C-alpha positions as CSV (number, residue, x, y, z in Angstrom):
1,M,234.2,120.3,59.4
2,I,236.5,121.4,62.3
3,K,237.3,124.6,60.6
4,S,233.7,125.5,60.1
5,L,233.0,124.6,63.8
6,V,235.9,126.9,65.0
7,S,234.6,129.6,62.7
8,F,231.1,129.3,64.1
9,I,232.3,129.4,67.7
10,R,234.4,132.5,67.0
11,E,231.4,134.3,65.4
12,Q,229.2,133.4,68.4
13,M,231.9,134.7,70.8
14,A,232.3,138.0,68.8
15,D,228.5,138.4,68.8
16,D,228.4,138.1,72.7
17,A,231.1,140.7,73.3
18,P,229.5,143.7,75.0
19,T,229.2,147.0,73.0
20,P,231.1,150.0,74.5
21,E,227.7,151.4,75.4
22,A,226.7,148.2,77.3
23,S,230.2,148.2,79.2
24,E,229.6,151.8,80.1
25,A,226.1,151.1,81.3
26,R,227.4,148.2,83.4
27,L,230.2,150.4,84.9
28,R,227.6,153.0,85.9
29,L,225.4,150.3,87.5
30,V,228.1,148.7,89.5
31,T,229.4,152.1,90.7
32,A,225.9,152.9,91.9
33,A,225.6,149.5,93.5
34,L,228.7,150.0,95.5
35,L,227.6,153.4,96.7
36,V,224.1,151.9,97.7
37,E,225.9,149.1,99.5
38,V,227.8,151.5,101.6
39,M,224.8,153.7,102.1
40,A,222.6,150.7,103.3
41,I,225.1,148.7,105.2
42,D,224.7,150.3,108.5
43,G,221.0,149.6,108.5
44,H,219.7,153.1,108.4
45,L,219.2,155.7,105.7
46,D,218.9,159.5,106.0
47,D,218.5,162.4,103.6
48,A,222.2,163.4,103.7
49,E,223.1,159.8,102.3
50,G,220.6,160.2,99.6
51,K,222.1,163.6,98.7
52,V,225.6,162.3,98.5
53,L,224.4,159.3,96.4
54,R,222.7,161.6,94.0
55,S,225.6,163.9,93.8
56,A,228.0,161.1,93.2
57,L,225.9,159.8,90.3
58,R,225.6,163.2,88.8
59,D,229.1,164.3,89.3
60,R,231.1,161.1,88.9
61,L,229.0,159.5,86.3
62,G,227.6,162.6,84.6
63,L,224.0,161.5,84.8
64,A,221.0,163.6,84.3
65,E,218.5,163.9,87.1
66,A,216.0,161.9,85.1
67,D,218.3,159.0,85.0
68,I,219.4,159.0,88.5
69,D,216.2,157.5,90.2
70,Q,216.1,154.6,87.6
71,L,219.8,153.8,88.2
72,I,219.4,153.9,92.0
73,E,216.5,151.4,91.7
74,R,218.5,149.0,89.5
75,A,221.5,149.4,91.9
76,R,219.4,148.4,94.8
77,E,218.2,145.3,92.9
78,E,221.7,144.4,92.0
79,V,222.8,144.8,95.7
80,D,219.8,142.7,96.9
81,H,220.7,139.9,94.5
82,A,224.5,140.0,94.7
83,T,226.4,137.4,96.7
84,S,229.6,139.3,97.1
85,L,231.3,142.6,96.3
86,F,233.4,140.6,93.8
87,E,230.5,140.8,91.3
88,F,230.9,144.6,91.2
89,T,234.6,145.0,91.6
90,T,235.4,142.8,88.7
91,D,233.9,145.3,86.3
92,I,235.7,148.1,88.0
93,N,239.0,146.4,87.5
94,G,238.2,145.6,83.9
95,H,237.3,149.2,83.0
96,C,238.8,151.7,85.3
97,D,242.4,153.1,85.7
98,Q,244.0,153.7,89.1
99,Q,242.9,157.3,89.4
100,E,239.2,156.3,88.7
101,K,239.5,153.5,91.4
102,N,240.9,156.0,93.9
103,Q,238.1,158.4,93.2
104,L,235.6,155.6,93.7
105,I,237.0,155.0,97.0
106,E,236.8,158.6,98.0
107,W,233.1,158.7,97.0
108,L,232.5,155.6,99.0
109,W,234.1,157.4,102.0
110,R,232.0,160.5,101.3
111,M,228.9,158.2,101.5
112,A,230.0,156.8,104.8
113,Y,230.7,160.3,106.2
114,A,227.3,161.6,105.0
115,D,225.4,160.9,108.2
116,G,228.2,162.3,110.4
117,M,229.7,159.0,111.6
118,I,231.5,156.0,110.2
119,D,230.0,152.7,111.0
120,A,232.4,149.7,111.5
121,L,230.5,147.9,108.7
122,E,230.8,150.9,106.3
123,E,234.6,151.1,106.9
124,A,234.9,147.2,106.5
125,T,233.0,147.4,103.2
126,I,235.1,150.2,101.8
127,R,238.3,148.5,102.9
128,Q,237.2,145.3,101.1
129,V,236.3,147.2,97.9
130,A,239.7,148.9,98.0
131,E,241.4,145.6,98.4
132,L,239.4,144.0,95.6
133,I,240.1,146.9,93.1
134,H,243.9,147.1,94.1
135,V,243.8,150.6,95.8
136,P,246.9,150.9,97.8
137,H,246.5,151.5,101.5
138,S,248.1,155.0,101.2
139,A,245.5,156.0,98.6
140,F,242.8,154.4,100.8
141,I,243.9,156.7,103.6
142,R,244.2,159.8,101.5
143,A,240.7,159.3,100.0
144,K,239.3,158.9,103.6
145,H,240.9,162.2,104.6
146,R,239.7,164.1,101.6
147,A,236.2,162.7,102.1
148,R,236.2,163.8,105.7
149,E,237.3,167.3,104.8
150,V,234.6,167.6,102.0
151,N,231.9,166.4,104.4
152,G,233.2,168.8,107.1
153,H,234.1,166.2,109.7
C-alpha cells in the first residue's frame, strides 16, 4: 500500500512539473513585470518609457509586435497583484545565468533613464532586484553606466 501511495505521489508531482514552454512563458512574464515595475514606480509614464519597454521585450525576449501588447497587459496585472519583487526574482534565479541577470539589470537601468532622470524609487527598485538575483555591485554599476550611455545621458 505504501509503495502504491509513493508511486501515486511521484506521478502527481511529475505531472505538475512545468513544461519548458511554460517555464519560458513565465520567464518572459516576470521579465516584463520587472520592467513595468521600474517604469511605473515613479508615478508617471511617458512615451519614452513605453518605447524602451517595447524595445526590451522585442530585443531581449525576441517577441513579435503582436505579442508585446498582450504581455505588457499581463505584466501590469502581475505587478498589481504582487506582494514583493521576490515573486519575480525567484523565477529569474531559477532560469537565468549570470550574464542574463546582468543584462536584465542593464535593461532596468535603461527603463529608468528613459525619461531623462533617475527617480530615487527607480534606483532603489533596481538595486533591490540586483540584490535578489545576486548581481554583484560592480556589474550593477557597469550596467548603470552602459544604460546611461545608450540613453545618451
